[in-house]
C-alpha positions in Angstrom: -31.3 -191.7 -121.3 -32.7 -188.2 -120.6 -34.8 -187.0 -123.5 -33.5 -183.3 -123.2 -29.8 -184.4 -123.3 -30.5 -186.6 -126.5 -32.2 -183.6 -128.2 -29.3 -181.3 -127.1 -26.8 -183.7 -128.6 -28.5 -183.7 -132.0 -29.0 -179.9 -132.1 -25.3 -179.2 -131.2 -23.2 -178.6 -134.2 -20.0 -180.5 -134.3 -17.4 -177.8 -134.8 -13.7 -178.5 -134.7 -12.4 -176.2 -131.9 -9.1 -176.6 -130.0 -9.1 -177.5 -126.4 -8.6 -174.6 -124.1 -9.3 -173.8 -120.5 -9.2 -170.9 -118.0 -5.8 -169.2 -118.1 -5.2 -169.8 -121.7 -4.4 -166.9 -124.1 -6.6 -167.3 -127.2 -7.6 -165.4 -130.3 -11.2 -165.7 -131.4 -12.0 -164.9 -135.0 -15.7 -163.9 -135.4 -18.0 -162.6 -138.1 -19.4 -159.1 -138.0 -22.2 -158.1 -140.3 -22.3 -154.4 -141.2 -25.2 -153.5 -143.4 -24.9 -155.9 -146.4 -21.2 -156.6 -145.9 -19.6 -159.2 -143.7 -16.1 -159.1 -142.2 -14.1 -161.1 -139.7 -12.7 -159.5 -136.6 -10.5 -161.0 -133.8 -10.6 -160.8 -130.1 -7.4 -161.7 -128.4 -7.2 -162.2 -124.6 -7.1 -164.6 -121.6 -9.9 -167.0 -120.9 -11.5 -166.3 -117.5 -13.9 -169.2 -117.4 -15.7 -171.9 -119.5 -19.2 -172.4 -118.3 -22.3 -174.7 -119.1 -22.3 -177.8 -121.2 -23.5 -178.9 -124.5 -25.5 -176.4 -126.6 -25.4 -173.8 -123.9 -21.6 -173.8 -123.2 -19.9 -170.3 -123.2 -16.6 -168.9 -122.4 -15.3 -165.5 -121.1 -12.4 -163.7 -122.5 -10.7 -160.6 -121.0 -8.3 -158.2 -122.6 -6.8 -154.8 -121.8 -7.4 -152.3 -124.6 -5.8 -148.8 -124.0 -5.7 -149.3 -120.3 -9.4 -150.4 -120.0 -10.3 -154.0 -119.5 -12.8 -155.4 -121.9 -14.6 -158.8 -121.2 -16.6 -160.6 -123.7 -18.7 -163.8 -123.5 -18.8 -166.0 -126.5 -21.1 -169.1 -126.9 -19.0 -172.1 -128.0 -21.6 -173.2 -130.7 -22.1 -169.8 -132.1 -22.3 -169.8 -135.9 -20.6 -166.3 -135.9 -17.3 -167.8 -134.5 -15.1 -168.5 -137.6 -12.2 -170.0 -135.7 -10.2 -170.2 -132.4 -6.4 -170.1 -132.0 -4.7 -171.0 -128.7 -1.7 -168.7 -128.3 -0.4 -169.8 -125.0 -1.3 -172.5 -122.4 -1.6 -170.9 -119.0 -0.8 -172.4 -115.6 -3.6 -171.6 -113.2 -5.0 -173.7 -110.4 -8.6 -172.6 -110.7 -11.4 -173.1 -113.1 -12.6 -169.5 -112.9 -9.9 -166.8 -112.5 -11.9 -163.8 -111.7 -9.1 -162.6 -109.3 -7.4 -161.2 -112.4 -9.9 -158.3 -112.3 -8.3 -156.9 -109.2 -4.7 -157.2 -110.4 -2.8 -154.8 -112.5 0.6 -154.7 -114.1 3.0 -157.7 -113.6 0.9 -159.3 -111.0 -1.8 -159.7 -113.7 0.4 -162.0 -115.8 -0.3 -165.7 -116.1 2.7 -168.2 -116.1 3.0 -170.3 -119.3 2.7 -174.0 -119.0 6.0 -175.6 -119.9 5.7 -178.4 -122.5 7.4 -181.7 -121.7 
């Protein structure tokens, strides 16, 4: 019964996010505020890692945009995240797949997990 973990549980908002892990291809819809207007933009890519726990949990997504790799770190409990969609479940054997940064072309593809 650690006091800090009890407080973290109370402060963590209970959002309904799908289960995803490293290697999955997901789309994150997040809110962007421009002046007095607000719009929703999406970021579609592969999950490189999930890190942390509770209120401080984050995940990193990587996508290739016009031949340039773009990585973005999102906090799981961010109020700016509208929703997350899982596009494909990837078959990887590691929790952090940073080796994708060095691969290009067909080698950088992640095999899809077959459903039973």
